[in-house]
C-alpha positions in Angstrom: 0.9 4.6 -38.8 -3.0 5.4 -37.2 -4.1 4.5 -34.1 -5.8 1.9 -35.3 -3.2 0.1 -37.6 -1.1 0.3 -34.1 -4.0 -1.9 -32.4 -4.5 -4.4 -35.2 -0.4 -4.9 -35.4 -0.8 -5.4 -31.3 -3.8 -7.4 -31.8 -2.1 -10.0 -34.5 1.2 -9.7 -32.4 -1.2 -11.5 -29.4 -2.7 -13.9 -31.9 -0.9 -17.4 -31.5 0.5 -18.9 -34.9 -1.3 -21.2 -36.3 -0.2 -24.6 -37.4 -0.8 -26.5 -40.4 -3.0 -28.4 -38.4 -5.1 -26.3 -36.7 -6.2 -23.9 -39.0 -9.1 -25.0 -40.7 -11.5 -23.4 -38.2 -10.0 -19.9 -37.9 -10.7 -20.7 -34.1 -8.5 -18.7 -32.0 -9.7 -15.0 -30.7 -8.3 -12.8 -28.5 -10.1 -10.5 -25.7 -10.1 -6.8 -26.7 -11.9 -5.6 -23.4 -14.8 -6.6 -20.8 -17.4 -5.4 -19.4 -20.7 -6.2 -17.5 -20.2 -9.6 -18.6 -19.4 -9.3 -21.6 -16.2 -9.9 -23.7 -15.3 -8.2 -27.2 -13.2 -10.5 -28.9 -11.3 -10.1 -32.4 -9.9 -12.8 -34.4 -13.0 -15.3 -34.1 -13.2 -15.6 -38.1 -15.7 -18.9 -38.2 -17.9 -18.4 -35.0 -21.7 -18.4 -35.1 -23.7 -16.7 -32.7 -25.2 -19.0 -30.4 -22.3 -20.7 -30.0 -19.9 -21.6 -26.9 -16.3 -20.7 -26.9 -13.6 -21.2 -24.1 -11.5 -18.8 -22.6 -7.7 -19.6 -21.8 -8.7 -20.1 -18.1 -11.3 -22.8 -18.8 -15.0 -20.1 -18.6 -17.5 -20.8 -21.0 -18.9 -18.0 -23.0 -21.8 -17.9 -25.5 -21.5 -16.0 -28.6 -24.2 -13.5 -28.9 -23.2 -10.3 -31.4 -21.2 -11.0 -34.5 -19.8 -7.6 -36.0 -17.4 -7.7 -38.9 -14.1 -7.9 -36.9 -15.5 -8.0 -32.9 -17.5 -11.2 -31.4 -19.9 -10.1 -28.3 -19.6 -13.1 -25.8 -21.6 -13.5 -22.6 -19.4 -14.7 -20.4 -20.9 -17.7 -18.2 -19.2 -17.4 -15.0 -17.1 -15.1 -13.0 -16.0 -12.0 -15.8 -13.4 -10.8 -12.9 -11.1 -14.1 -14.1 -11.4 -12.6 -18.2 -8.9 -10.1 -19.0 -7.8 -8.2 -22.0 -4.9 -10.5 -23.9 -6.7 -14.0 -22.7 -7.1 -16.4 -25.9 -10.8 -17.3 -26.9 -11.3 -20.5 -28.7 -14.4 -22.0 -30.5 -15.8 -25.5 -29.0 -17.7 -26.2 -32.3 -20.8 -26.7 -30.3 -23.9 -24.8 -29.8 -25.1 -23.2 -27.1 -27.3 -26.5 -25.2 -28.8 -26.6 -22.1 -29.6 -30.0 -19.7 -33.2 -30.4 -19.5 -35.2 -32.9 -17.9 -38.2 -34.2 -15.5 -34.6 -35.3 -12.9 -33.5 -32.4 -12.6 -36.5 -30.6 -11.3 -36.0 -29.5 -7.5 -32.1 -29.3 -8.4 -30.0 -26.0 -8.9 -28.1 -25.9 -12.2 -25.6 -23.0 -13.4 -25.3 -21.0 -16.8 -24.8 -24.5 -18.6 -27.0 -27.0 -16.6 -24.9 -28.5 -14.5 -25.7 -29.5 -11.0 -24.6 -27.6 -8.4 -26.5 -29.1 -5.0 -25.9 -32.9 -5.3 -22.4 -34.8 -6.6 -25.7 -37.6 -7.5 -25.3 -38.2 -11.5 -28.2 -38.0 -13.0 -28.5 -40.0 -16.6 -31.7 -39.4 -17.8 -31.3 -35.7 -18.9 -31.1 -34.4 -22.6 -30.1 -31.6 -24.0 -31.8 -29.5 -25.9 
């Protein structure tokens, strides 16, 4: 058995079993490696470039690089909490950021969420 076949067998053993109610998306993958804020993920068959994914620790990622068997995901947060072997799920949503005049003079994270206040701003739209 070649090293590639061993790796493929190992990856398949880590992927969760899909039940008949949740198999329409091919929506679960596994982190192969993490480095410099980028996670390489296998198993996300129906992912689109620009789509948000969520890691098993509830951290979001942005899909940017689509290869044949591997997807490159920019981790939108502390990449030290994402490890090889973690599960990744599709959200079905494209990356959108909150925009609007009410955000002027506020500090926001990479998803456009307010970091500097507890006030909810309601006149913001996603683009």
